[in-house]
N, C-alpha and C positions, 0 to 999 in steps of 0.2 A: 057174761057180764061185760058191759061196755065201760071202759075207762077213758076218761077224757084227758087228753094231753093239753096242757096249757103252755103257751109260748109267751115270750116277752112281747109287750106291745111294740108296734112298728116304730114308734118314736124312740123307745128305749134301744131297739136294735140300731136305730140311726145314731144314738148317742154312743153306742159301742163301736160303731163304724167310725165315728169322729175320733174316738179314743185311739183306734188303730191308726188312723191317718196321721194324727198328731204324734203318736209315739214313734211312728216310722219316719218322722221328719218331713212329711209331705206338706204339712201346713202348720201354722201357729194358731192357737185358739182364737186369736182376734181376727183371723181371716175368714169371717163368716160368709162373705159372698162366695169366695172360692170353695169353701167347705160345702155350702148349699149346692153349688153347681156339681161338685163331685158326688154328692148324695143323689142328685137327680140322675146322674149317669149310672149310679148303682141301682136305680129303679125305685127309690123311695118316693112316696107321694108327698105333695106339698104340705099337707097337714102334719105328717110325721116329721118332716124336715123343720117346720116352724116350731113344733114343740121341742125338738132336739136342740135347736138353736137357742130357744128360750132357756132351756136347762143349762146350756153352755154359758150363756150370759149370766145366769144366776150363780153358777159355779165360779165364774170370773169375779163376781162381786164379793165372793167369800174370801178372796185373797189367795186361794190355793187351787187354781183351776187344774194344774198338773197333777196334784194329789187326788183331786176328785176324778179326773180322767183315768189315773192309774188304777183306782179301785175298780173301774169297769173293765179293765183289761183281763184277758184270760190268764189264769194262773197256770204255771207249768204243770203238766200232767205227770212228769217224772220227779217225784219227791226224792230228795237226797238225804239219806240218813248219814249223819256224821258220827264216825266212831270216836269214842272218848280219847283214844291215843292221838287222833288227828288234831285234837283241840288243846293238847297239852302245851302250852306256850302262847295261846291266843286269848286275849282278853274277852270275856263273855259278851260284853256290849259290842265289841268289834265283830265277833262271830255272828251275833244276832243281826247286826246291820247287813253284813255280807249275805247271810242266808235270806234276809228279807229282799235284798236286791235280786238274788237269784230267783226266788219264788215269783216275784212280780215281773220278771223278764227284763230287768234293768241291765243285768249282766248275763252274758251267755254262760251256760253250764260249763263249758270248757274253760272259760275265764275264771269261773268260780274255783275249779279244781287247781288251776295255776296259782290263784290267790291264796288258797288254803296252804298249798305247799310252800309258797314264798313267805307268807306271814308267820308260819311256824319257825322259820329261820330267824325272823326278826325278834321273837320273844316279846310280844306286846302286852304281857300280863301287867306290867307296871305303867302302861300308858294312861294319861289322864283324858278327860272328856274332849278337850280341844285337840289333842293328838289323834284321837279316834275320829273325830269329826273331820279333821283335815285329811286323813287318810281315805276315809269313805268318800269325801267330796272329790278327791283326786281320782279315785277308782271310777266314780260316776262320770266325772268330766271326760275321762278317756274311753268310756263305753260308747259303742257305736250307736246304740238305740236312743239313749236319753241324754246325750252329751250336755245340752244346755237347759234341760227341763227340771231336773231334780236336784235337791240338796239333801244333805244329811237329815235336816229337820223334817223334810217332807217324808222321807222313808220312816223316820221314827215317830211321826205323828199319825201314821196309818194305824188303825186299831188292830190289835192282835188278831181278832177274828178275820179281818181283811187279809192279813198276811197268811193265815192258815188255810184260807179257801182257795 
């Protein structure tokens, strides 16, 4: 029996390549000329590049291009199960935000481990939303990958299904 394997269209592969380039800090989303040239160097055809740039411009008009690009990025293949004793002193919203950052590659797994250890010492259970937001923004601002691209609201606006994939 023949099974047909389907792949993402070339233009979508180009969008994913754009997401990687932007997330690695090589380009900003508005540098479409430079992005197009980089895609040509990667071997993408003009039609795929054109559709990918159109998608990028449409995402830019949505007001959250970084969130849109983050959804296309590869999720971590190593899922981290958090033991309940590790979370005893961590506000659930703070933990969920940090876990989302780890899954989407915003923070490195080693950084996640250090954060969990340090946050437990802070006892964040009584933190309010603005304290959690400030802390997560600080973590993201100091992360190597997405230093100036994400905010707490971007992470929390991702759909739960996006974070679990």
